[in-house]
C-alpha positions as CSV (number, residue, x, y, z in Angstrom):
1,M,5.6,-2.4,-1.4
2,K,2.5,-2.9,0.7
3,N,-0.5,-4.6,-0.8
4,I,-4.0,-3.2,-0.3
5,T,-7.2,-5.2,-1.0
6,I,-10.2,-2.9,-1.3
7,L,-13.8,-4.0,-0.7
8,I,-16.6,-2.0,-2.4
9,S,-20.3,-1.9,-3.0
10,G,-20.9,1.3,-4.9
11,S,-19.6,3.9,-7.4
12,G,-16.1,3.7,-6.0
13,T,-15.4,7.4,-5.5
14,N,-13.2,6.6,-2.4
15,L,-11.5,3.9,-4.4
16,Q,-10.7,6.5,-7.1
17,R,-9.3,8.8,-4.4
18,I,-7.1,6.0,-3.0
19,I,-5.9,5.2,-6.5
20,D,-5.0,8.9,-7.1
21,C,-3.3,9.2,-3.7
22,I,-1.1,6.1,-4.4
23,D,-0.2,7.6,-7.8
24,N,0.7,11.0,-6.4
25,G,2.6,9.6,-3.4
26,K,0.2,10.7,-0.6
27,I,-0.2,7.0,0.2
28,R,3.4,5.8,0.2
29,N,4.9,2.4,-0.6
30,A,1.6,0.9,-1.6
31,K,-0.3,-0.7,-4.4
32,I,-3.8,-2.1,-4.8
33,N,-3.6,-5.9,-5.4
34,Q,-7.3,-6.6,-5.6
35,V,-10.7,-4.9,-5.7
36,I,-13.7,-7.0,-4.6
37,A,-17.3,-6.0,-4.9
38,D,-20.3,-7.6,-3.3
39,R,-22.7,-6.4,-6.0
40,E,-22.6,-5.0,-9.5
41,C,-21.3,-1.5,-9.2
42,F,-19.4,1.2,-11.1
43,G,-16.4,0.8,-8.7
44,L,-15.5,-2.4,-10.6
45,E,-15.3,-0.4,-13.8
46,R,-13.0,2.1,-12.1
47,A,-10.7,-0.8,-11.1
48,E,-10.8,-2.2,-14.6
49,K,-9.9,1.2,-16.1
50,H,-6.8,1.3,-13.9
51,N,-5.8,-2.3,-14.7
52,I,-6.4,-3.4,-11.1
53,P,-7.4,-7.0,-10.6
54,N,-11.1,-7.1,-9.6
55,Q,-13.8,-9.5,-8.8
56,L,-17.5,-9.6,-8.1
57,I,-18.6,-11.9,-5.3
58,K,-22.3,-11.8,-5.0
59,R,-23.8,-12.2,-1.6
60,G,-25.3,-15.6,-1.0
61,K,-24.7,-18.9,0.6
62,D,-21.0,-19.1,-0.2
63,F,-20.2,-15.4,0.1
64,Y,-17.7,-15.5,3.0
65,E,-16.0,-18.6,1.7
66,N,-15.5,-17.0,-1.7
67,L,-14.5,-13.7,-0.2
68,E,-11.8,-15.4,1.9
69,K,-10.5,-17.2,-1.2
70,A,-10.4,-14.0,-3.3
71,I,-8.2,-12.0,-0.9
72,P,-4.6,-12.4,-2.0
73,E,-2.4,-14.0,0.7
74,N,0.1,-11.1,0.4
75,T,-2.5,-8.5,1.5
76,D,-1.1,-6.1,4.1
77,L,-4.3,-4.1,4.6
78,I,-8.0,-4.6,3.7
79,V,-9.8,-1.3,3.1
80,L,-13.6,-1.1,3.2
81,A,-14.5,1.7,0.9
82,G,-18.2,1.9,0.9
83,F,-18.6,-1.8,1.5
84,L,-22.1,-2.6,2.7
85,S,-21.9,-6.2,3.7
86,I,-21.3,-7.0,7.4
87,L,-18.2,-9.1,7.9
88,K,-18.4,-12.3,10.0
89,P,-16.6,-12.2,13.4
90,E,-14.2,-15.0,12.3
91,F,-13.2,-12.9,9.3
92,C,-12.6,-9.8,11.4
93,E,-10.6,-11.8,13.9
94,K,-8.4,-13.4,11.2
95,W,-7.6,-10.0,9.8
96,S,-7.5,-8.2,13.1
97,G,-5.5,-5.0,12.9
98,K,-5.4,-5.2,9.1
99,I,-9.0,-4.1,8.2
100,I,-10.1,-0.5,8.2
101,N,-13.3,1.3,7.3
102,I,-14.5,4.8,6.8
103,H,-17.8,5.8,8.5
104,P,-19.8,8.9,7.6
105,A,-20.1,10.2,11.2
106,L,-18.1,11.0,14.3
107,L,-18.0,7.6,16.0
108,P,-18.9,6.4,18.5
109,K,-22.1,8.4,17.7
110,F,-24.3,7.3,14.9
111,G,-22.6,3.9,14.3
112,G,-23.8,0.3,14.3
113,K,-26.3,-1.7,12.4
114,G,-28.4,0.3,9.9
115,M,-26.2,3.4,10.2
116,W,-24.9,4.0,6.7
117,G,-25.4,6.6,4.0
118,H,-28.5,8.8,4.3
119,H,-29.6,7.0,7.4
120,V,-26.6,8.4,9.3
121,H,-27.1,12.0,8.0
122,N,-30.8,11.9,8.8
123,A,-30.1,10.7,12.3
124,V,-27.5,13.5,12.8
125,I,-29.9,16.2,11.7
126,E,-32.8,14.8,13.8
127,A,-30.5,14.7,16.9
128,G,-29.8,18.4,16.5
129,E,-26.0,17.8,16.4
130,K,-23.7,20.8,16.1
131,E,-21.0,19.0,14.2
132,S,-20.5,16.0,11.9
133,G,-17.7,14.4,10.0
134,A,-16.1,11.1,9.2
135,T,-14.2,8.4,11.0
136,V,-11.6,5.9,9.9
137,H,-11.4,3.0,12.3
138,F,-10.2,-0.5,12.6
139,V,-12.8,-3.1,11.9
140,T,-13.8,-5.6,14.6
141,S,-16.6,-8.0,15.0
142,G,-18.7,-5.2,16.6
143,I,-20.2,-2.9,13.9
144,D,-18.3,0.4,13.9
145,E,-16.8,-0.4,17.3
146,G,-13.1,-0.6,16.4
147,K,-10.3,1.7,17.5
148,V,-10.5,5.2,15.8
149,I,-7.5,5.9,13.6
150,L,-8.5,9.4,12.4
151,Q,-11.5,11.7,12.4
152,G,-12.3,14.9,10.4
153,K,-15.2,17.2,11.3
154,F,-17.0,20.3,10.4
155,D,-19.7,22.5,12.0
156,I,-23.3,21.9,11.0
157,D,-25.2,25.1,10.1
158,E,-28.9,25.7,10.5
159,H,-29.5,25.3,6.8
160,D,-27.8,21.9,6.4
161,T,-29.9,19.0,5.3
162,A,-29.1,15.3,5.1
163,E,-28.0,15.9,1.4
164,T,-25.7,18.8,2.2
165,L,-24.2,16.8,5.1
166,A,-23.6,13.9,2.8
167,Q,-21.6,16.3,0.4
168,K,-19.6,17.7,3.3
169,V,-18.9,14.3,4.8
170,H,-17.7,13.0,1.5
171,Q,-15.2,15.8,1.2
172,I,-13.9,15.0,4.7
173,E,-13.6,11.3,3.7
174,Y,-11.5,12.3,0.7
175,D,-9.2,14.3,3.0
176,I,-8.7,11.8,5.8
177,F,-9.0,8.3,4.2
178,P,-5.6,8.5,2.4
179,I,-3.9,9.9,5.4
180,A,-5.2,7.1,7.6
181,I,-4.3,4.4,5.1
182,D,-0.8,5.8,4.9
183,L,-0.5,6.0,8.7
184,V,-1.6,2.3,9.1
185,L,0.7,1.0,6.3
186,N,3.8,3.0,7.2
187,K,3.7,3.2,11.0
Protein backbone atom coordinates (compact mmCIF):
# COMPACT_ATOMS: atom_id res chain seq x y z
CA MET A 1 0.00 0.00 0.00
CA LYS A 2 1.40 3.41 -1.04
CA ASN A 3 1.04 6.38 1.32
CA ILE A 4 -0.09 9.79 0.09
CA THR A 5 0.26 13.02 2.08
CA ILE A 6 -2.00 15.76 0.77
CA LEU A 7 -1.34 19.47 1.29
CA ILE A 8 -4.35 21.80 1.06
CA SER A 9 -5.38 25.41 1.59
CA GLY A 10 -9.08 25.45 0.72
CA SER A 11 -12.38 23.62 0.62
CA GLY A 12 -10.81 20.31 -0.35
CA THR A 13 -12.89 19.39 -3.40
CA ASN A 14 -9.85 17.77 -5.05
CA LEU A 15 -9.09 16.06 -1.73
CA GLN A 16 -12.62 14.63 -1.74
CA ARG A 17 -12.18 13.44 -5.32
CA ILE A 18 -8.92 11.68 -4.35
CA ILE A 19 -10.63 10.05 -1.35
CA ASP A 20 -13.47 8.85 -3.58
CA CYS A 21 -11.08 7.50 -6.23
CA ILE A 22 -9.07 5.58 -3.64
CA ASP A 23 -12.34 4.12 -2.32
CA ASN A 24 -13.60 3.12 -5.78
CA GLY A 25 -10.25 1.75 -7.00
CA LYS A 26 -9.43 4.39 -9.63
CA ILE A 27 -6.35 5.17 -7.57
CA ARG A 28 -4.94 1.71 -6.88
CA ASN A 29 -2.93 0.43 -3.95
CA ALA A 30 -3.02 3.72 -2.03
CA LYS A 31 -4.17 5.39 1.16
CA ILE A 32 -3.95 8.92 2.51
CA ASN A 33 -1.69 8.91 5.55
CA GLN A 34 -1.95 12.64 6.34
CA VAL A 35 -3.70 15.84 5.26
CA ILE A 36 -1.91 19.08 6.09
CA ALA A 37 -3.40 22.56 5.69
CA ASP A 38 -1.55 25.87 5.83
CA ARG A 39 -4.66 27.77 6.99
CA GLU A 40 -8.07 27.08 8.52
CA CYS A 41 -10.16 25.52 5.76
CA PHE A 42 -13.04 23.16 5.08
CA GLY A 43 -10.65 20.57 3.65
CA LEU A 44 -9.59 19.71 7.22
CA GLU A 45 -13.22 18.90 8.04
CA ARG A 46 -13.38 16.62 4.98
CA ALA A 47 -10.30 14.74 6.22
CA GLU A 48 -11.75 14.49 9.73
CA LYS A 49 -15.05 13.15 8.35
CA HIS A 50 -13.12 10.33 6.63
CA ASN A 51 -10.98 9.60 9.72
CA ILE A 52 -7.81 10.72 7.92
CA PRO A 53 -5.09 12.11 10.19
CA ASN A 54 -4.92 15.85 9.60
CA GLN A 55 -3.08 18.85 10.87
CA LEU A 56 -3.13 22.63 10.57
CA ILE A 57 0.30 24.23 10.27
CA LYS A 58 -0.17 27.97 10.07
CA ARG A 59 2.27 29.93 7.98
CA GLY A 60 4.86 31.77 9.98
CA LYS A 61 8.43 31.67 11.20
CA ASP A 62 8.61 27.89 11.75
CA PHE A 63 6.26 26.85 8.95
CA TYR A 64 8.72 24.82 6.86
CA GLU A 65 10.31 23.15 9.86
CA ASN A 66 6.87 22.16 11.17
CA LEU A 67 5.74 21.02 7.72
CA GLU A 68 8.78 18.79 7.39
CA LYS A 69 8.09 17.22 10.80
CA ALA A 70 4.41 16.65 9.97
CA ILE A 71 5.01 14.59 6.82
CA PRO A 72 5.16 10.91 7.79
CA GLU A 73 8.44 9.19 6.94
CA ASN A 74 6.60 6.44 5.04
CA THR A 75 5.11 8.94 2.54
CA ASP A 76 5.46 7.76 -1.06
CA LEU A 77 3.86 10.81 -2.70
CA ILE A 78 3.04 14.36 -1.65
CA VAL A 79 0.05 15.78 -3.50
CA LEU A 80 -0.58 19.52 -3.60
CA ALA A 81 -4.36 19.81 -3.92
CA GLY A 82 -5.05 23.52 -3.91
CA PHE A 83 -2.06 24.27 -1.68
CA LEU A 84 -1.22 27.95 -1.96
CA SER A 85 2.07 28.18 -0.05
CA ILE A 86 5.23 28.20 -2.13
CA LEU A 87 7.57 25.39 -1.07
CA LYS A 88 11.22 26.11 -0.34
CA PRO A 89 13.76 24.78 -2.88
CA GLU A 90 15.34 22.53 -0.22
CA PHE A 91 11.98 20.89 0.45
CA CYS A 92 11.38 20.35 -3.27
CA GLU A 93 14.83 18.83 -3.69
CA LYS A 94 14.41 16.49 -0.71
CA TRP A 95 11.13 15.18 -2.15
CA SER A 96 12.17 15.39 -5.81
CA GLY A 97 10.07 13.10 -7.99
CA LYS A 98 7.63 12.56 -5.11
CA ILE A 99 5.65 15.83 -5.14
CA ILE A 100 2.94 16.60 -7.68
CA ASN A 101 0.63 19.55 -8.18
CA ILE A 102 -2.41 20.37 -10.25
CA HIS A 103 -2.44 23.72 -12.02
CA PRO A 104 -5.55 25.33 -13.57
CA ALA A 105 -4.01 26.04 -16.98
CA LEU A 106 -2.13 24.35 -19.79
CA LEU A 107 1.45 24.75 -18.62
CA PRO A 108 3.88 26.14 -19.56
CA LYS A 109 1.43 28.94 -20.32
CA PHE A 110 -0.06 30.86 -17.39
CA GLY A 111 2.16 29.41 -14.69
CA GLY A 112 4.48 30.94 -12.13
CA LYS A 113 4.21 33.31 -9.23
CA GLY A 114 0.76 34.86 -8.85
CA MET A 115 -0.86 32.45 -11.30
CA TRP A 116 -3.51 30.70 -9.25
CA GLY A 117 -7.32 30.58 -9.21
CA HIS A 118 -9.12 33.46 -10.87
CA HIS A 119 -5.81 35.15 -11.76
CA VAL A 120 -5.10 32.32 -14.20
CA HIS A 121 -8.57 32.33 -15.74
CA ASN A 122 -8.57 36.12 -16.18
CA ALA A 123 -5.16 35.93 -17.86
CA VAL A 124 -6.37 33.19 -20.22
CA ILE A 125 -9.43 35.26 -21.24
CA GLU A 126 -7.39 38.47 -21.62
CA ALA A 127 -4.84 36.67 -23.83
CA GLY A 128 -7.61 35.52 -26.19
CA GLU A 129 -6.66 31.86 -25.85
CA LYS A 130 -8.64 29.30 -27.84
CA GLU A 131 -8.29 26.50 -25.29
CA SER A 132 -7.66 25.99 -21.60
CA GLY A 133 -7.49 23.11 -19.18
CA ALA A 134 -5.46 21.75 -16.30
CA THR A 135 -1.99 20.28 -15.85
CA VAL A 136 -0.66 17.78 -13.33
CA HIS A 137 3.09 18.20 -12.97
CA PHE A 138 6.00 17.31 -10.74
CA VAL A 139 6.93 20.05 -8.28
CA THR A 140 10.40 21.55 -8.50
CA SER A 141 11.95 24.65 -6.96
CA GLY A 142 10.77 26.62 -10.02
CA ILE A 143 7.08 27.54 -9.66
CA ASP A 144 5.00 25.46 -12.12
CA GLU A 145 8.17 24.42 -14.01
CA GLY A 146 8.24 20.67 -13.25
CA LYS A 147 7.79 17.92 -15.82
CA VAL A 148 4.19 17.55 -17.02
CA ILE A 149 2.57 14.24 -16.07
CA LEU A 150 -0.87 14.75 -17.65
CA GLN A 151 -2.99 17.50 -19.18
CA GLY A 152 -6.66 17.77 -20.01
CA LYS A 153 -8.08 20.54 -22.17
CA PHE A 154 -11.20 22.00 -23.70
CA ASP A 155 -12.05 24.66 -26.29
CA ILE A 156 -12.91 28.12 -25.04
CA ASP A 157 -16.04 29.58 -26.60
CA GLU A 158 -16.77 33.25 -27.16
CA HIS A 159 -19.19 33.39 -24.21
CA ASP A 160 -16.76 32.00 -21.63
CA THR A 161 -15.81 34.16 -18.68
CA ALA A 162 -13.24 33.61 -15.94
CA GLU A 163 -16.05 32.07 -13.87
CA THR A 164 -17.17 29.61 -16.55
CA LEU A 165 -13.53 28.70 -17.25
CA ALA A 166 -13.05 27.99 -13.55
CA GLN A 167 -15.99 25.56 -13.60
CA LYS A 168 -14.75 23.79 -16.73
CA VAL A 169 -11.17 23.59 -15.44
CA HIS A 170 -12.37 22.15 -12.15
CA GLN A 171 -14.13 19.35 -14.03
CA ILE A 172 -10.93 18.62 -15.97
CA GLU A 173 -9.04 18.52 -12.65
CA TYR A 174 -11.51 15.95 -11.30
CA ASP A 175 -10.92 13.84 -14.40
CA ILE A 176 -7.12 13.94 -14.67
CA PHE A 177 -5.84 14.26 -11.08
CA PRO A 178 -6.76 10.70 -10.01
CA ILE A 179 -5.35 9.27 -13.25
CA ALA A 180 -2.05 11.13 -12.75
CA ILE A 181 -1.79 10.07 -9.10
CA ASP A 182 -2.39 6.44 -10.06
CA LEU A 183 0.21 6.70 -12.87
CA VAL A 184 2.89 8.08 -10.54
CA LEU A 185 2.19 5.63 -7.71
CA ASN A 186 1.86 2.52 -9.84
CA LYS A 187 4.41 3.10 -12.63
